[in-house]
C-alpha positions as CSV (number, residue, x, y, z in Angstrom):
1,X,7.7,-5.1,-15.8
2,X,9.2,-3.0,-18.6
3,X,5.8,-2.5,-20.0
4,X,4.6,-1.2,-16.6
5,X,7.5,1.2,-16.3
6,X,6.8,2.4,-19.7
7,X,3.2,3.1,-18.7
8,X,4.1,5.3,-15.9
9,X,9.1,-21.4,16.6
10,X,8.4,-24.9,17.1
11,X,11.0,-24.4,19.7
12,X,12.5,-21.4,21.3
13,X,16.0,-22.6,20.5
14,X,16.8,-24.8,17.6
15,X,20.2,-26.4,17.2
16,X,19.0,-29.7,15.7
17,X,16.0,-30.7,13.6
18,X,14.0,-33.8,14.7
19,X,16.7,-34.7,17.1
20,X,19.3,-35.2,14.4
21,X,22.4,-33.1,13.8
22,X,21.9,-30.4,11.2
23,X,24.2,-31.2,8.3
24,X,24.2,-27.5,7.2
25,X,24.9,-26.0,10.7
26,X,28.1,-24.2,11.4
27,X,29.7,-24.1,14.9
28,X,27.4,-22.8,17.7
29,X,26.7,-19.2,17.3
30,X,27.2,-16.6,20.0
31,X,25.4,-13.3,19.2
32,X,27.5,-10.2,19.1
33,X,27.5,-8.7,22.6
34,X,27.2,-5.0,23.3
35,X,27.5,-3.8,26.8
36,X,25.1,-0.9,26.2
37,X,22.7,-3.0,24.0
38,X,23.1,-0.2,21.4
39,X,22.3,-2.3,18.3
40,X,19.1,-3.7,19.8
41,X,18.0,-0.3,20.9
42,X,18.7,1.1,17.5
43,X,16.9,-1.8,15.9
44,X,13.8,-1.0,18.0
45,X,14.0,2.6,16.9
46,X,14.3,1.7,13.2
47,X,11.4,-0.7,13.4
48,X,9.3,1.8,15.1
49,X,9.7,4.0,12.0
50,X,9.7,1.2,9.5
51,X,7.7,-1.8,10.8
52,X,7.7,-5.3,9.4
53,X,5.4,-6.3,6.6
54,X,5.5,-10.0,7.2
55,X,5.0,-12.1,4.1
56,X,3.5,-15.3,5.6
57,X,1.7,-16.4,8.7
58,X,0.0,-19.8,9.3
59,X,-2.1,-18.4,12.0
60,X,-5.6,-19.0,10.5
61,X,-5.1,-22.8,10.3
62,X,-3.6,-22.9,13.8
63,X,-6.6,-21.0,15.2
64,X,-9.0,-23.5,13.8
65,X,-7.8,-26.1,16.4
66,X,-8.1,-23.8,19.4
67,X,-11.4,-23.9,21.4
68,X,-10.9,-20.3,22.6
69,X,-8.3,-17.6,22.1
70,X,-7.7,-13.9,22.7
71,X,-5.1,-12.4,20.4
72,X,-5.3,-9.0,22.0
73,X,-4.7,-10.2,25.5
74,X,-2.1,-12.7,24.4
75,X,-2.2,-16.4,23.3
76,X,0.5,-18.8,24.4
77,X,-0.8,-21.6,22.2
78,X,0.4,-19.8,19.0
79,X,3.5,-17.9,17.9
80,X,1.6,-14.8,16.9
81,X,-0.6,-12.4,19.0
82,X,-1.1,-8.7,19.2
83,X,1.3,-8.0,22.1
84,X,4.1,-10.0,20.5
85,X,3.5,-8.3,17.1
86,X,3.7,-4.9,18.8
87,X,6.9,-5.9,20.6
88,X,8.3,-7.1,17.3
89,X,7.0,-4.0,15.4
90,X,4.9,-6.0,12.9
91,X,2.9,-3.5,10.9
92,X,1.3,-5.8,8.4
93,X,0.9,-9.6,8.0
94,X,-0.1,-11.8,5.1
95,X,-2.4,-14.5,6.6
96,X,-2.0,-17.8,4.7
97,X,-5.1,-19.5,3.4
98,X,-3.2,-22.7,2.5
99,X,-4.8,-26.0,3.1
100,X,-3.5,-29.5,4.0
101,X,-2.4,-31.6,1.1
102,X,-5.0,-33.8,-0.5
103,X,-7.8,-31.3,-0.7
104,X,-8.9,-30.6,-4.3
105,X,-11.9,-29.6,-6.3
106,X,-15.0,-28.5,-4.5
107,X,-13.5,-29.5,-1.1
108,X,-10.5,-27.1,-1.7
109,X,-12.8,-24.3,-2.7
110,X,-15.1,-24.8,0.3
111,X,-12.2,-25.0,2.7
112,X,-10.6,-21.8,1.3
113,X,-13.9,-20.0,1.8
114,X,-14.0,-21.2,5.3
115,X,-10.5,-19.9,5.9
116,X,-11.5,-16.5,4.5
117,X,-14.5,-16.4,6.8
118,X,-12.4,-17.4,9.8
119,X,-9.9,-14.6,9.2
120,X,-12.6,-12.0,8.8
121,X,-14.2,-13.3,12.0
122,X,-10.9,-13.2,13.9
123,X,-10.1,-9.6,12.8
124,X,-13.6,-8.4,13.7
125,X,-13.2,-10.0,17.2
126,X,-10.0,-8.1,17.8
127,X,-10.7,-4.5,16.6
128,X,-8.2,-2.8,18.9
129,X,-5.3,-4.8,17.4
130,X,-6.1,-5.9,13.9
131,X,-7.6,-4.4,10.7
132,X,-8.2,-5.9,7.3
133,X,-6.4,-4.3,4.4
134,X,-7.0,-4.8,0.7
135,X,-4.6,-2.2,-0.8
136,X,-1.2,-0.7,-0.1
137,X,-2.6,2.6,1.3
138,X,-4.7,0.7,3.8
139,X,-1.6,-0.8,5.3
140,X,-0.4,2.7,6.2
141,X,-3.9,3.7,7.5
142,X,-3.9,0.7,9.8
143,X,-0.4,1.5,11.0
144,X,-1.3,5.1,11.7
145,X,-4.3,3.9,13.8
146,X,-2.1,1.5,15.8
147,X,-3.4,-1.6,14.2
148,X,-1.7,-4.5,12.5
149,X,-2.9,-4.7,8.9
150,X,-4.1,-8.2,7.9
151,X,-3.9,-9.1,4.2
152,X,-5.7,-12.2,2.9
153,X,-3.4,-14.8,1.2
154,X,-1.6,-16.5,-0.2
155,X,-4.2,-19.2,-1.0
156,X,-3.3,-22.3,-2.9
157,X,-4.1,-22.7,-6.6
158,X,-6.4,-25.6,-5.7
159,X,-8.8,-23.0,-4.4
160,X,-9.6,-21.9,-8.0
161,X,-10.9,-25.2,-9.1
162,X,-9.6,-24.2,-12.6
163,X,-12.2,-21.4,-12.7
164,X,-11.4,-17.8,-13.4
165,X,-14.9,-17.0,-12.0
166,X,-13.9,-18.4,-8.7
167,X,-10.6,-16.4,-8.8
168,X,-12.7,-13.2,-9.2
169,X,-15.0,-14.2,-6.4
170,X,-12.1,-14.9,-4.1
171,X,-10.7,-11.5,-5.0
172,X,-14.0,-9.8,-4.3
173,X,-13.9,-11.5,-0.8
174,X,-10.4,-10.0,-0.2
175,X,-7.8,-12.5,-1.6
176,X,-4.6,-10.6,-2.5
177,X,-2.1,-13.4,-3.2
178,X,-2.2,-16.9,-4.8
179,X,0.4,-19.6,-4.8
180,X,0.8,-21.1,-8.2
181,X,2.7,-24.3,-7.4
182,X,0.8,-27.5,-7.4
183,X,-1.7,-26.6,-10.1
184,X,-2.1,-28.7,-13.2
185,X,-1.6,-25.5,-15.3
186,X,1.6,-24.5,-13.4
187,X,3.5,-27.8,-13.0
188,X,7.1,-28.9,-13.4
189,X,6.6,-28.7,-17.1
190,X,5.9,-25.0,-16.9
191,X,2.9,-22.7,-17.3
192,X,0.2,-23.8,-19.7
193,X,-1.9,-21.5,-21.9
194,X,-4.6,-21.6,-19.3
195,X,-2.0,-20.8,-16.6
196,X,-0.9,-17.8,-18.6
197,X,-4.5,-16.6,-18.7
198,X,-4.7,-17.1,-14.9
199,X,-1.7,-14.8,-14.5
200,X,-3.2,-12.2,-16.8
201,X,-6.4,-12.2,-14.9
202,X,-4.6,-12.0,-11.6
203,X,-2.8,-8.9,-13.0
204,X,-6.2,-7.4,-13.9
205,X,-7.6,-8.0,-10.4
206,X,-4.5,-7.1,-8.4
207,X,-3.8,-10.6,-7.0
208,X,-0.1,-11.2,-6.4
209,X,1.5,-14.3,-7.9
210,X,3.3,-16.3,-5.2
211,X,5.9,-18.5,-6.9
212,X,7.4,-20.2,-3.8
213,X,7.8,-23.9,-4.6
214,X,7.1,-23.5,-8.3
215,X,9.3,-25.1,-11.0
216,X,12.0,-23.0,-12.7
217,X,10.1,-23.3,-16.0
218,X,6.9,-22.0,-14.4
219,X,8.8,-19.2,-12.6
220,X,10.5,-18.0,-15.8
221,X,7.2,-18.0,-17.8
222,X,5.4,-16.1,-15.1
223,X,8.3,-13.5,-15.2
224,X,7.6,-13.1,-18.9
225,X,3.8,-13.0,-18.7
226,X,3.1,-11.0,-15.6
227,X,3.0,-7.2,-15.8
228,X,2.9,-6.9,-12.0
229,X,5.7,-7.9,-9.6
230,X,5.7,-11.4,-8.4
231,X,6.6,-12.6,-4.9
232,X,8.2,-15.6,-3.3
233,X,6.5,-15.7,0.1
234,X,8.8,-18.4,1.6
235,X,12.1,-18.6,-0.4
236,X,15.7,-18.1,0.7
237,X,19.1,-18.6,-1.1
238,X,19.7,-22.1,-2.5
239,X,23.4,-21.3,-2.7
240,X,23.5,-21.3,1.1
241,X,21.0,-24.0,1.8
242,X,19.7,-26.5,-0.8
243,X,16.1,-26.5,0.2
244,X,13.8,-27.1,-2.9
245,X,11.8,-23.9,-2.2
246,X,15.0,-21.8,-2.0
247,X,16.1,-19.9,-5.2
248,X,19.3,-20.5,-7.1
249,X,21.3,-17.5,-8.0
250,X,20.3,-17.4,-11.6
251,X,16.6,-17.1,-10.7
252,X,17.4,-14.5,-8.0
253,X,19.2,-12.4,-10.6
254,X,16.2,-12.7,-12.9
255,X,13.9,-11.8,-10.1
256,X,15.9,-8.7,-9.6
257,X,15.6,-7.8,-13.2
258,X,11.8,-7.9,-13.1
259,X,11.7,-6.2,-9.6
260,X,10.0,-9.0,-7.9
261,X,10.3,-9.8,-4.2
262,X,12.0,-12.7,-2.4
263,X,10.6,-12.9,1.2
264,X,13.1,-14.9,3.2
265,X,11.5,-17.2,5.8
266,X,12.6,-17.3,9.4
267,X,12.7,-21.1,9.5
268,X,15.5,-23.4,10.6
269,X,14.8,-25.8,7.7
270,X,15.2,-23.2,4.9
271,X,17.7,-20.8,6.4
272,X,19.5,-22.4,9.4
273,X,19.3,-22.6,13.2
274,X,20.7,-19.3,14.1
275,X,20.0,-15.6,13.6
276,X,23.3,-15.3,11.7
277,X,22.1,-17.9,9.2
278,X,19.0,-15.8,8.4
279,X,21.2,-12.7,8.0
280,X,23.5,-14.6,5.6
281,X,20.5,-15.4,3.4
282,X,19.3,-11.8,3.5
283,X,22.8,-10.6,2.6
284,X,23.0,-13.0,-0.3
285,X,19.6,-12.2,-1.7
286,X,20.3,-8.5,-1.4
287,X,23.6,-8.9,-3.2
288,X,22.3,-11.0,-6.1
289,X,18.7,-9.7,-6.6
290,X,19.2,-6.2,-5.2
291,X,18.1,-4.3,-2.1
292,X,14.7,-3.6,-3.6
293,X,13.9,-7.3,-4.0
294,X,14.3,-8.7,-0.5
295,X,11.8,-8.8,2.4
296,X,10.9,-10.9,5.4
297,X,8.6,-13.8,6.0
298,X,8.1,-14.9,9.6
299,X,6.4,-18.2,8.6
300,X,5.2,-18.4,12.2
301,X,2.4,-20.9,13.2
302,X,3.1,-22.9,10.0
303,X,4.4,-26.0,11.8
304,X,8.1,-25.3,11.3
305,X,11.0,-24.8,13.6
306,X,12.6,-21.4,13.9
307,X,16.1,-20.2,14.5
308,X,17.4,-19.4,17.9
309,X,16.2,-16.0,19.2
310,X,13.6,-15.8,16.4
311,X,11.0,-18.1,18.0
312,X,7.9,-15.8,17.6
313,X,6.6,-12.6,16.1
314,X,8.2,-10.5,18.8
315,X,11.8,-11.3,17.7
316,X,12.3,-9.1,14.7
317,X,14.5,-6.6,16.6
318,X,17.1,-9.4,17.2
319,X,17.4,-9.9,13.4
320,X,17.6,-6.2,12.6
321,X,20.3,-5.8,15.3
322,X,22.4,-8.5,13.6
323,X,21.9,-6.7,10.2
324,X,23.0,-3.4,11.8
325,X,26.1,-5.1,13.1
326,X,26.8,-6.2,9.5
327,X,26.6,-2.7,8.2
328,X,23.1,-2.5,6.7
329,X,22.1,1.1,6.4
330,X,18.8,2.4,7.7
331,X,17.4,3.0,4.1
332,X,18.2,-0.6,3.2
333,X,16.6,-1.9,6.4
334,X,13.5,0.3,5.7
335,X,13.2,-1.3,2.3
336,X,13.6,-4.8,3.8
337,X,11.0,-4.4,6.5
338,X,8.3,-2.2,4.9
339,X,9.2,-0.4,1.7
340,X,9.6,-3.3,-0.7
341,X,6.3,-4.9,0.3
342,X,4.6,-1.6,-0.1
343,X,6.2,-1.1,-3.6
344,X,5.0,-4.5,-4.8
345,X,1.4,-3.9,-3.5
346,X,1.2,-0.4,-4.9
347,X,2.5,-1.6,-8.3
348,X,0.0,-4.5,-8.3
349,X,-2.8,-2.0,-7.6
350,X,-1.6,0.4,-10.4
351,X,-1.2,-2.5,-12.9
352,X,-4.8,-3.7,-12.1
353,X,-6.3,-0.3,-12.7
354,X,-4.5,0.0,-16.0
355,X,-5.4,-3.5,-17.1
356,X,-9.1,-3.1,-16.2
357,X,-9.3,-0.2,-18.8
358,X,-7.9,-2.5,-21.5
359,X,-9.2,-5.9,-20.7
360,X,-12.6,-7.4,-19.9
361,X,-12.9,-10.3,-17.3
362,X,-11.6,-13.5,-18.9
363,X,-14.1,-16.2,-19.7
364,X,-11.4,-18.7,-20.7
365,X,-11.9,-22.4,-19.8
366,X,-9.1,-24.8,-19.1
367,X,-10.6,-27.3,-21.5
368,X,-10.5,-24.8,-24.4
369,X,-6.9,-23.7,-23.9
370,X,-5.2,-26.9,-22.5
371,X,-7.5,-29.6,-23.9
């Protein structure tokens, strides 16, 4: 990043998981009451001006299993539809293209293309509520037109089939984020030479590197190689909850140094069963990484349980009201909900334009670099 700077609800209420006591849960939480509902009203007002750019939605895979749906009218079979996104002030949403475990090779590539096709079909079928977006400016355009901007990704690294040509093809179809964990070239041992070339090509294209679930060695190497900000689309603070996808403080501090983005998931498993628990993680990430490096990830329709009062996409005002009670300022809330995601997308776009003037499309092969 220094170089770049130089160049310029499974359940509505969750108290236990799978019927077992939550070992990390504190005493039952009673939300702060206000006789005039002032914090909630102010939360709605702030979100109306600074809507949520949600870092992860499992909606595409959930929709595959429904015989019929209408997201603009409302769809009770999923956690996310247009009325609830409007109630929750969601302005933009990353739609995950992740696949079930076990798919690899040509099957993974084909299934990812089918997911891309499904998302585009869904957006085209709901033109009054949704609009595809491929760059930061298009998020604002969609918002100004009263639509929710839909960004394609993250996809899993298996979708590449170890081919940079496939990466370019997926980008041409709209892919804007790729999760690196699980790839042979981004394993627990770290990033290989081919993996470094993948990251450079992602920078040249403007595809964000999603490092949720990646090993510490891979994370640190991507920090060093990438000229664009990286994101963690589903990571909270490991100091508060020892989930493997959550980040320890040393990595959070390093993330802050490279101005990446930790998008805290609203899941009971990673953050806890109450709104307060999510707010604790947001406080911690903001303190360690900085206010410019924290954002939100609903993780709705991904098969996970959600904290109490955060059961679907309409619930963001409850979380913002809790943060207001804790003393978060409106500028910091604006960064959390919208500004930080916009910064990362704009910087990735700028990095790509600069890289395309210096670098031709890579023709590297995994066998040549890692063989």
